[in-house]
N, C-alpha and C positions, 0 to 999 in steps of 0.2 A: 389389453391386447398388446403384444409385442410383435415387432416385425424383424425378420432376419432376411438379408438379401445376399445372394452369391453372384459374383460377376464383376464387371468393371463399374467404377463409381460413376454416378450421374446426377440427375436432378433431384430426386426425392421420391416419395410414394404417397398415394392418397387412397383412402378407403371411405366409402359413403354408405349410409343407410338410406332407405327410401325417402324418408321425410326429414331426418336430421342428419346433416353431413358432418363428418369428423375426419381430420387429417392425420396421417401417420407418415413418418419418414425418418431417415437417419439423422442424428443430431450433428450435421456437418457444421452448422454455423457457430456452435458453441466452442468446439475444440480448435486449438491452434498450437503449432510448434514454431518457436523462434530459434533459428539455427544459422541463418546466413547474415552477412553484414547488413543487407537491406532490412531483414527482420529486426535486428538489434537497433538499427537506426530509427525505427518507429518509436523508440523510447528515448529517455533522457540519460545520457552517459555522463557521469560525474567521476572524474579521475579513473575511468576505465576506458579501454580501447579495443579495436579489432585490427590494429595496424599490421601491415606486412612485416615479416612473413607469417604472422599468426592470424590470418583472416578467418572469418566465420567462427569466431570464438571471442570471448571477452576476458581480458586480464587487466590487472592494475596498471596505471600509468607509471612511467618513469618521470619523476619530478625533479626539477632543479630550482627549489625555492617555492614554497607554498604560501600564498597570502594568509597571514595569520590574523586571528581574532583574539584579542586579549580580553579576558573577563576579570573585572575588578569589583570586589565587594566594598560598598560604601557604608561603613559601619554607622556613621553619623546620620545618614539619611534613610537607612532601612531599605536600601536598593542595591542592585548590581547593574553595572554598565558593561556594554560590549564596545570595544575600541578597535577600529581598523588599524592594524599594525603598520600598514603602508603609509597611511595619511595622517593618522592620529585622530580621525573623525570619530566622535562618539555616535555609534549607530543606533543605540537604544538604551533606555534606562527602565528597569523593571522592579516592582515591589517584590520583597522576599517573603511576604505573608499577607493575609487579608487585613483590612483596615481594623485597627484597634488591638491587634496582636503585638506582643513584645517582639522586637526584631533584633537589631544590632548584628548584622551578618558579618562573617569573616571567612577567609579561605574560599575563594571562588575557583572551582575546578572545572575545566573544560573536558568533556568526554570525547570519544573518537568520532561522534557524529556532530560535534560542534555545540552540543547543549551545555549550558552553564548549570552547575550545581553549587549551592551555598547553604550553609547551616546558620541558624539564628542563635546567638549566644544568650540573648535575654529571655527566650521563650521558656516560661515556667522554671526559673532558676532554683526554686526550692526543691526540685527533684521530682516533679510530677511527670513531665515529658518535655522533649525538645522538638525541634522541627527542622525540616530541610525542604528546599524548593528546587525545582528543575525548570529552566527556561530554554525554550527551543530556539532554532535559528531558521532564517529564511534567506536564501541567496538568490538574487535576481528578482524578477517581478517588476511591476510598474506601480508607482505611487498613484492612487486614485482616491476620489471621494466615496461617500457611502453608496452612491449610485453606480460606481464603476467607471465614472468619467475621469480621464487622466488629469491629475492635479499634483504638481510637485510638492505641495503642502498638504496633500490628503493624508488622512489617518489610516488608510488601508493600503494593502498590497494586492495587486491582481496578478494571477498567473498569466503565462507559464513561469514557473520557477526552475532555476537550475538545480536547486536542492532545498528541501524544506522539511522540518520536523514539527512545525506549528500545526494546529488543529483548527479547522473552520467550525467552531462550536455552534454558531447560529445558522450554518448552512446557506449563507448568502453568496458563496463562491469566492469570497475575498478573505484575506487575513488582516484583521485589525491589530495593529501593533505599534509600539512606541516609535517615534520618529527620531529620537535623539535625547541629548542631555536635558533633564528637567521635564520631559514628556512622560510622566509616570501615570499610566491609566488606572482608573478606579478598580478596586478589588473588594467589593462588599463581602462581609463575613456572613454568608447565608448557611452554607453547609461545608465549605472547604476547610474551615478552621479546625474541624474535628479530625481531619486526615482520613485515611482509609479505615473503615470499621474493622476492629480487631487486627490491625496491621495489614489489611487487605489492600486492593488497588486504591490509589489515592489520586486519581486523575482529577484535575481542576475543572470545576463547572461554573464558578461565579466570576472569575477574573474577566474584565473587559478585554485585556490584552490576550490575544489568542496564541501568543508565543509562550505564555506561562502554562506549563503542562502538568506538573505534579506538586502537591503540597502534602507531605507526610509527617505525622507525629511519630516521634521515636522515643524509646525508653532511654536512649542516650540523651543527656541534657547538656545545655550550654555547648551545643555542637561546634566543633572547631575543625578537626581534620576530616577531609573528604578525599578518598583515594579510589581509583578505578582499578579493579584487578584484571587479569589477563582475559577473562571471559566477559568483561564489560560490566560486572556487578559493582554496585556503588557501596563503599564502606564508609559509614558515617560515625565518627568518634566523638563522644562527649567528654568534656574536661572542664573543671575538675570535680563537678558535683556528682553525688551518688544518685543512681547507680552509674558508675563510670564504666562505659562499655562501648563496643562497636555494634551498630545495627547494619545488616547487609541487605541492600535494597535491589529489587528487580529494576533494571535500567529503563524498562518500557513504561510500567505503570506505577512504580514506586512502592509496590507491596514489599513487606518485610519478609525476607526469605529465612534469615537466621540471625543470631546475635552472638557476640563474644563478650561475656562478662570479664572485667579486668580487676575488680576490687578498687582500691583507692590509691594505688601507688605506682601505676605504670601505664604510659601511653595515652593517646587521645589528643595531644596538642598539635603535632605536625609530623608528616612523614610521607612514605610512599611504598609501593611494592617493588621488589627487585625482579630481575629477569626469571628467577626460579620460583616466583610466586610467594616469596616470604614478605610478610608485612612488617615494616619498621615504623616505629612511632615514638616520639619523645614525650616526656612528662616534665614540664618546666620546673614546677615547684618541688617535685619529688626527686629531682636530679637523676632520673632513670631513663632508660631506653628500652622499648619493647621490641622483642623479636618473636613473631608468631608464624608458625607453619600451618596454614589452613588444612593441608592434606594430612599431615601427621598429627595435628591437633596440639602440638607443643606450644607453650607460652613461656618465654624466658624474659626475665626482667634484669637488665644490666645496669649496675650502678655507675654513674658518671662523675658526680661531684662537679657538675658543669653548668647547672641551670640550662639544660639543652633546649634548643628551639628548633631551628631548621634542620632537615635531614635530606640527604641526597645520596643515591647509589650511583657510583661512577661507572664508566664503561667497562672496567675490569671486575666489577662486582664488589668492590670495597664500599663501605658505608661511611659517609662523612657527616659529622654532627657539629653544628655551630652553637656556641653558647658562651656567655661571659665575654672573655677576650681571647678565646682559644678555639681551635678546630681539633676534633678528635677523629681518628680513622680506625675503623673496625673491619675485620674480615667477615666473610659471609656467614661464619659460625657465631659471630658476636664477640670475638676476642679483640681487644684493643691492640692495634699495631703501630700507633703513632699519636703524638700530641704536638700541636703546632701553635704556639702563642703568636698573636698578631699584635705587634707593638703599637701602642697608641689607641687601640680600639677599646670600645666599651659597649656591652650589650650586643654582641654579635647575634644576629637574629635569623635572617633567611639566607638560604644557600642553594646554588644550582651549579651544574657543570655545562660548559660549552662543548658541543659535540665535535667541533672542528679541531681544537687543540687540547681538549681535556682540562683546560683551566677552570678553576672554581671561582664563582662570583658570590661574594658574601656582603650582606648589608650590616652596617654598624649603627644600630638604632640610636645610641646616645651621642655619637660623634658626627652624624649626618654624612657618612661616607660609604662608598662601596669599594671593597678590596677585590682585586684580581690576583688569584693565588695559583701557583703551579702545583703539580701533584707531589712535589718535594716539600711543600709547605711554605715556599718563599713568596713574598708579596711582589708581584710584577708591576702593579699600578695601584694608585689610590685615587679615586674619582670623587670629588665633592658632588653631593646631590641635594635633594630637598630635606625638609625637616622630618626627622624620625622615619627613615626608610624601613618599611616593614615587609616588603615583598620583592622578589627578584625572579626573572624567568627569561628564557631565550626564545625569540620567535623564529619562524622558519627561514628568515633571511639572515639569521645569525646576529641580529641586534639584541641587546640586553635591555630589558624593561625593569624599572624600579618604581614601586608605589611608595609615596611619602605620606605618612599618616597625618602629620601636623600641618604640612603646607598644602594639603588638599590637591595633590597633583600626581601625575605619572610622568616619568622621564624615560627617554630612550637613549641608550649609550651605543656609540659606534666603537666596536672593539679595535678597529683599525687605528683610531686616534685616541682611544680611552677618554672620550669626552662626550658630554650630552649633546645630541643633535636634534632633539625634539622634546618639548614639554607640553603636556596635555593638561589643561586646567580642568579639574573635576567639580569646581564650584565650592562656595563657602560651606563649611560644615560637613564635607564629604567624609573625611577621616578614613581613607582607604587603608584596609588592614588585611594583608595577604601573605603571611609567611609560608608560601607554597610556590613551588616552581611549576605547578600544574595549571596556572591561570592562562596558559596558551595551549591550544589543542594539539598542534603539530610542531614538534621541536626538531625533527629531522630535516636537515637542509638539503639532502640529496638522496637519491635512491628511489625505491618504490614508494608510491603514496601509501601511507599506512592504512588507509581506508578508501574505498570507492563504492559507488552505487550505480545500478542500472534500474531505472523505473519506467514502467510502461503500463498503459491502460488498454485493456482488451475489451472490445464491445462484443457481447454475446449475441446481439441481433434481436433480442426479445427481452421483455421484462421478466424479473424473478427467475433468472437462471440459477439452478443449484450447481455450484462449482464443485464437482465431485472429486477432482484430483489436480494437484500440481506436482509434476515430476521433472527432474532435470538430470543431466549428465555433466559431471564436473571432475576436475582434478584438484584434490585438496591435500597436497603433500604436507608433511610435518612443518609447522610454522605458518600455515595458511588455512583460512576457513571461508566458507560461503554460507550465508544465512538468507532465507527467503521469508518475507512478510507479505501479507495480502490484506486487502479490504475490498468490499463490494457494495454497490448501491445501484439504484435505477436511474440516477441522474448525476451530472457532474457536481451540482451543488450539494446533494446528499452524500456523494462519495467523499468530498473534502471534509465532511463532518464526522466521518467514521475513523475509528482508531485501527491501526494495523495490528494484525495478529500473526504470530509465527506459524509457519506451516512446515510439516515434515515432508521429506522427499517421498513421493508416491502416495501420500495420504490425502484424505478428503479435507477440504478447507473448512467445511461447515458454514460457508458463506453463501449468500443469495443476492442476486441483483443482475441487471443487464451489464453493468460495467464492473470489471475486475481489475483492480490496480495492484501491480506486483512491484515490490521493492526488494531488489537483490543486493545484499551488502557483501563486499569483498574485503577481507582483512589479511594483512600479513603481520605476524607476530615478530618474526626475526628480521624483517626489513629487506630480505633478499629473495624470498619465495612467494610468488604470486599464485593465488588460486585461479583456476581457469573454468569458465562456464562454456560448455560446448553446445548445449541446447536446453531449452525449457519448454515443456508442453503443459497446456491447461486443457482440461476436459470438463464439460458441463452438460446438463440436460435441463429441458424446460421445467420450471417449477410448476406446482399445482395448487397455488393458493388463490382463493377468492376469484376475481374476475379473470384470472389468467386461464381458467378453464373455459375458453370462449366457445359459444355456440357459433359454429363456423358458417351457418347459412344466413347470418344477419347481413344486411346490405351496408357494407363499408366501402367507400370509394377506394379503388386500388389500381395498381399498374398492370397486374396480371390477373385474369379471371379464368377459373377452371370450371367447366361444365362436365360433371362426372358421367353423363349419359346423353346420347342422342339415339333415336331409333327411327330409321326410315324404311323398315320392312313394309310389305304390302298391308294396307289397312291401318297403319300407325303413322301419325303426323307429329313431328317435332318442330316446335317454333321457338326461336331464340330472340331475346331482346338485349341490346347493349346500349347504355346511356352514357353520354358525356355530361357529367354533373356540374362542371365548372362553367357557369354561364358567362363569366368575365375572363375566361382563359383563352388559350390558343387552339388552333386546329390540332388534332391528334390523329395520326395514322394508327389503325388497329389491324394487326395481322391475326387472322383466324387460322388455326391449325386443327384439322380434323384427323383423328387417329383411329384407324380400323381396329375393332376389338379382336379380330382373329389373327391378323398378321402384323399389326402395328404399322401398316403402311400409312403414309401421310398425304393429305391434300391441303394446300395453303392458298389463301387469297387475302388481299389487303383492302380495307375500306377506310375512307377518311370521314371522321366525325368532327363536325364543327361544334363550338360551344353550345351546350344545351340540346345537342342533337340526340336523336334516338333512332337506332337502327333495329328493325324487326324483320326477320326473315324465316322462311321455311327451310329447314336443313336440307331436305332432298333437292331443293332448287339451288341452294347456296353451295352444296357439295354433292354433285350428282354421282360421285365415284364410290362413296362409302355407304354402307347400309346400317351399321351399328357400331358403337364405340363411344369415345369421349372426345371433347373438343376443349381447347383452351385458346385464349386470345390475349394479346399484350400490346401495350402502347409503344409506338415508334415515332422517331423524329421524321416529320414529312419531308424534310430536306435531305437527310442523310440515310434514312431507312434503318438507323440503329435503334436498338431497344433502349428505352429511357424510363426513368422514374417519373411517372405522372399519375398520381393517385386520384384519378377523376372518373374511373370506370366502374359501373355496377351492371349486373346482368341477371337474366333469369331464363330458364328453359321450361317450356310447357310441352308435355307429351300427352297426346290424345290417342286412345286405342278404341277405334270405332267398333271393332269386333267384340271386345269384352266390355264395352260401355264404361271404360275406366279412364280417368284422366288425373294427372297430378302435375305439380310444378315445383321446381327447386330454385333457390337463389344460387348464383355462381359463387364459388369459393374465391375470395379475394386475397391477393398477396401484395402487400405494400412494396414499392420499389425502394431500395436502399443504396443504389449505386452512387459513386462520387460524381458531383457536378452533372447530375442528370442521367449519365450513362449507367446501365445496369450490368453490362457484360464486362465485369471487372477483370476477369482472367483471359478474356479474348478467345474463348473456346466456342463461341457461337451458340451456346446453350443458355437456357433460362434456369439458373441455379437457385433453388429454394433453400438457401444455406445460411441465411442471416447476414450475408454479405452483399449479394446482388438483389435478392428479394427476401421477404420475411421468412423466417425459419419454419419449416414444417416440423411437427412433433413426431416422436417415435412411439407414443402410446396414445390411445384414445378410449373414451368412455361412451358407451351407448346406454343411457340411463334406464331403459326399460324395454321389455319385449313381452308379447303375449304367447301363451302356449300354442304351438302350431298344430294344425290338423291336416291329415291326408285328404279328407273329404269334408262334407258338410258337418258342422258342429251343431248338434241340437241344443246344447247348453247356451252356446253363443248366438244361435240362430243364423249363422253365416259361416262361410269358409274363413279360416284364420291362416293366412299364408304371408310370411314376411321374407324379403329378399335383401341381400346386401349387394350393392354395386361397388366393385373393387377396381381400383386403377393403380397400375404400377408405372410411374413416370421414369423409371431408371432402366435404361438399356433395352427397351423393347422386349422381343422374344428371346434375347440373349440372356435374360435374367429370369430366374424362378424366385418368386416372392413367397415366403412362408409366413403365415400369420398364426400366432399362438393366442388362443382364446382362454379366458377365465370367465366362466358363466356362473352367475349366482341365481339360485331359485328363491322362492318366497321365504324359505326357511334359512336363508343365508348360507346354504350349503354350496360349496364351490366345486365346479366340474371343469376339466380342461379339455380342449379340442385343438385341432390343427387343420389348416386348409392351405393349399398351395395353388398358385395360378401364375400365368404369364400374360403380361400386357394389360388385359382387361377381362373382367368377369362379372356376371350377374348370377348370384348363386342363392338358392333357397336356404333358409336357416336349417331346415331338416337335413339338407345335404352336408351341412357342416358337422352337426351332432344331433343325436336323438334326444339329448337333454332339452332341446328347444320344444319337444313335443310333450313335456310333462303337462298333463291335462289340468291339474289344479291351478296352473298358472293362467289359464284362460279366464279365471274368475277374477 
């Protein structure tokens, strides 16, 4: 049965059968629109804002220096580490594969969400398959032990988090993750080592560290280059074993979306995408440079005679390649436009460009130096560093980071002095090897934050809500995007263990649970145009699984009780009982509201119930003004008179009809109080809202599991009259509302019939007045 109501919004609606009560009502509690500053502030804003003059909307922050996290692959230990670029503290160390697997990672790339990606060079080097790992990030939180007790040396992080991509796999509400250098948590090889079946989702299940998210097996072997394209997809290049190729991975679950076979002579060693989406990649031993256009599908192999290693695309679109003792420059079409020897260098390896002045920073692997080179190819400075510098990158503060393979350390250079200002020891045998400038996530020192998020958890007010739609209004001009992900569960612990799924604007989520967590990601591609979120709306409806289809007349202590019928006409006696069930609790005031079934006029009175108290009364004496209708009562604070959440009340109504020798009783329908800090009138409108915010949500459909075929008179077959009636209560707007009920009636043959009935305020109606289908005689058997 469905309910449609016209008129002003109000409290909800209820319908009842004679013996089994069932609730209906609009699904007010599930839906929610976020559109004001206050709405958005209910969530966590990370690098987004609603600052004046752009209030009541979200856009990316303007940033002047972003705290960088440097990701470094430690080839000798089979791990990656995350380093705080401000302090040099090693925040965590993570295995790059399950125990017993060949590892030897190199090239640690940080994606736009702060996740680390690394390939393993030793995994199946004979050409069977390679592997790649994704390690998430947690910003904020409190270090705790396994019980959630704060402990600075605890192996767990407790929310709230400013930002997190880690997954609470065991559902304990905490994130277990590495505390720093040397704290590498176990990763037994149970099922993860096989990767995703058939290249499908490869979400990690066995790693103890809950920041380790993906382990995928790839057709590309001895993986080296890892680059992120403009849409966030992860390109993993194998080199030099056959099949030499790139695999393209889904950034969320690691599933393989496509691949790019390259043969044996081009690409896979190191490189990046340019602003136009062209992939550039070096091939060290083959002396070649790959140019691949994913849109056009073209693959060009450019001869260099250079032993090319590092590749960087400068701010003007030129491509610079480092190798041997020389830099080469190519235009965006792949034509060489310059060659610049570096005197005294040997084994030029990694290269990056500084965004502030455009200078190139190049490592010399064999001479233990870093060169600062202007765009004319002239050396501006030569900086001595550690042994065998293999990687170079620029953090968001403009500092230059160098990883040194043989001296097991990372160094930070201040470009203002051209000198090392910080050295981070990585421990004996670390062997950091990172010929990629992508080991820092954010390289822009000013302008719009390249990525921001708004995350919020919406409580639907009842378990197993089917989240039917997420819709939003936004501005996404060229160069900016908004993406929405969601996950749902019935408890915070279970929610943390769920993976996010992408949702389309205006589409169903396919998710179910009381709590819906939304993660909205804002991106700017050009660094100047911010996407804008104006509003976001979620809609849901109560689910219908298992015990969610509750028999509503069971006695559950509640804050509001609804008695669907009282009858004080001559010869009929209605007796109510309300019990305070908490014998160790406090006194509770209970306000009784009698509503006349004809004109919806009200009569109120308040009684005080002490703990374990029971009040029984005759309705005609308790309410001398009404003759027939419904009654509800709710808990109030004895001191203030305000409605409160106090789930201690149960009730029953007994109706005796002396003329017809008929009697029956029904339990009151209970609604749990949900208000914050005890008060239920959240919006201050003086009403009792059954909306999942103030009180438990009423449903919008209900099921009456059976009925008997009705008779107009005495049924010889049944030996009695068969007459059923429905008691209908509209709690929304009194006589200003007309409530229309749509019926679907199934007979014994599972044939379905439809019917409709409308009423105002309150009604008690025979089934035959609703539809003649209730009179099918064979149903009486």
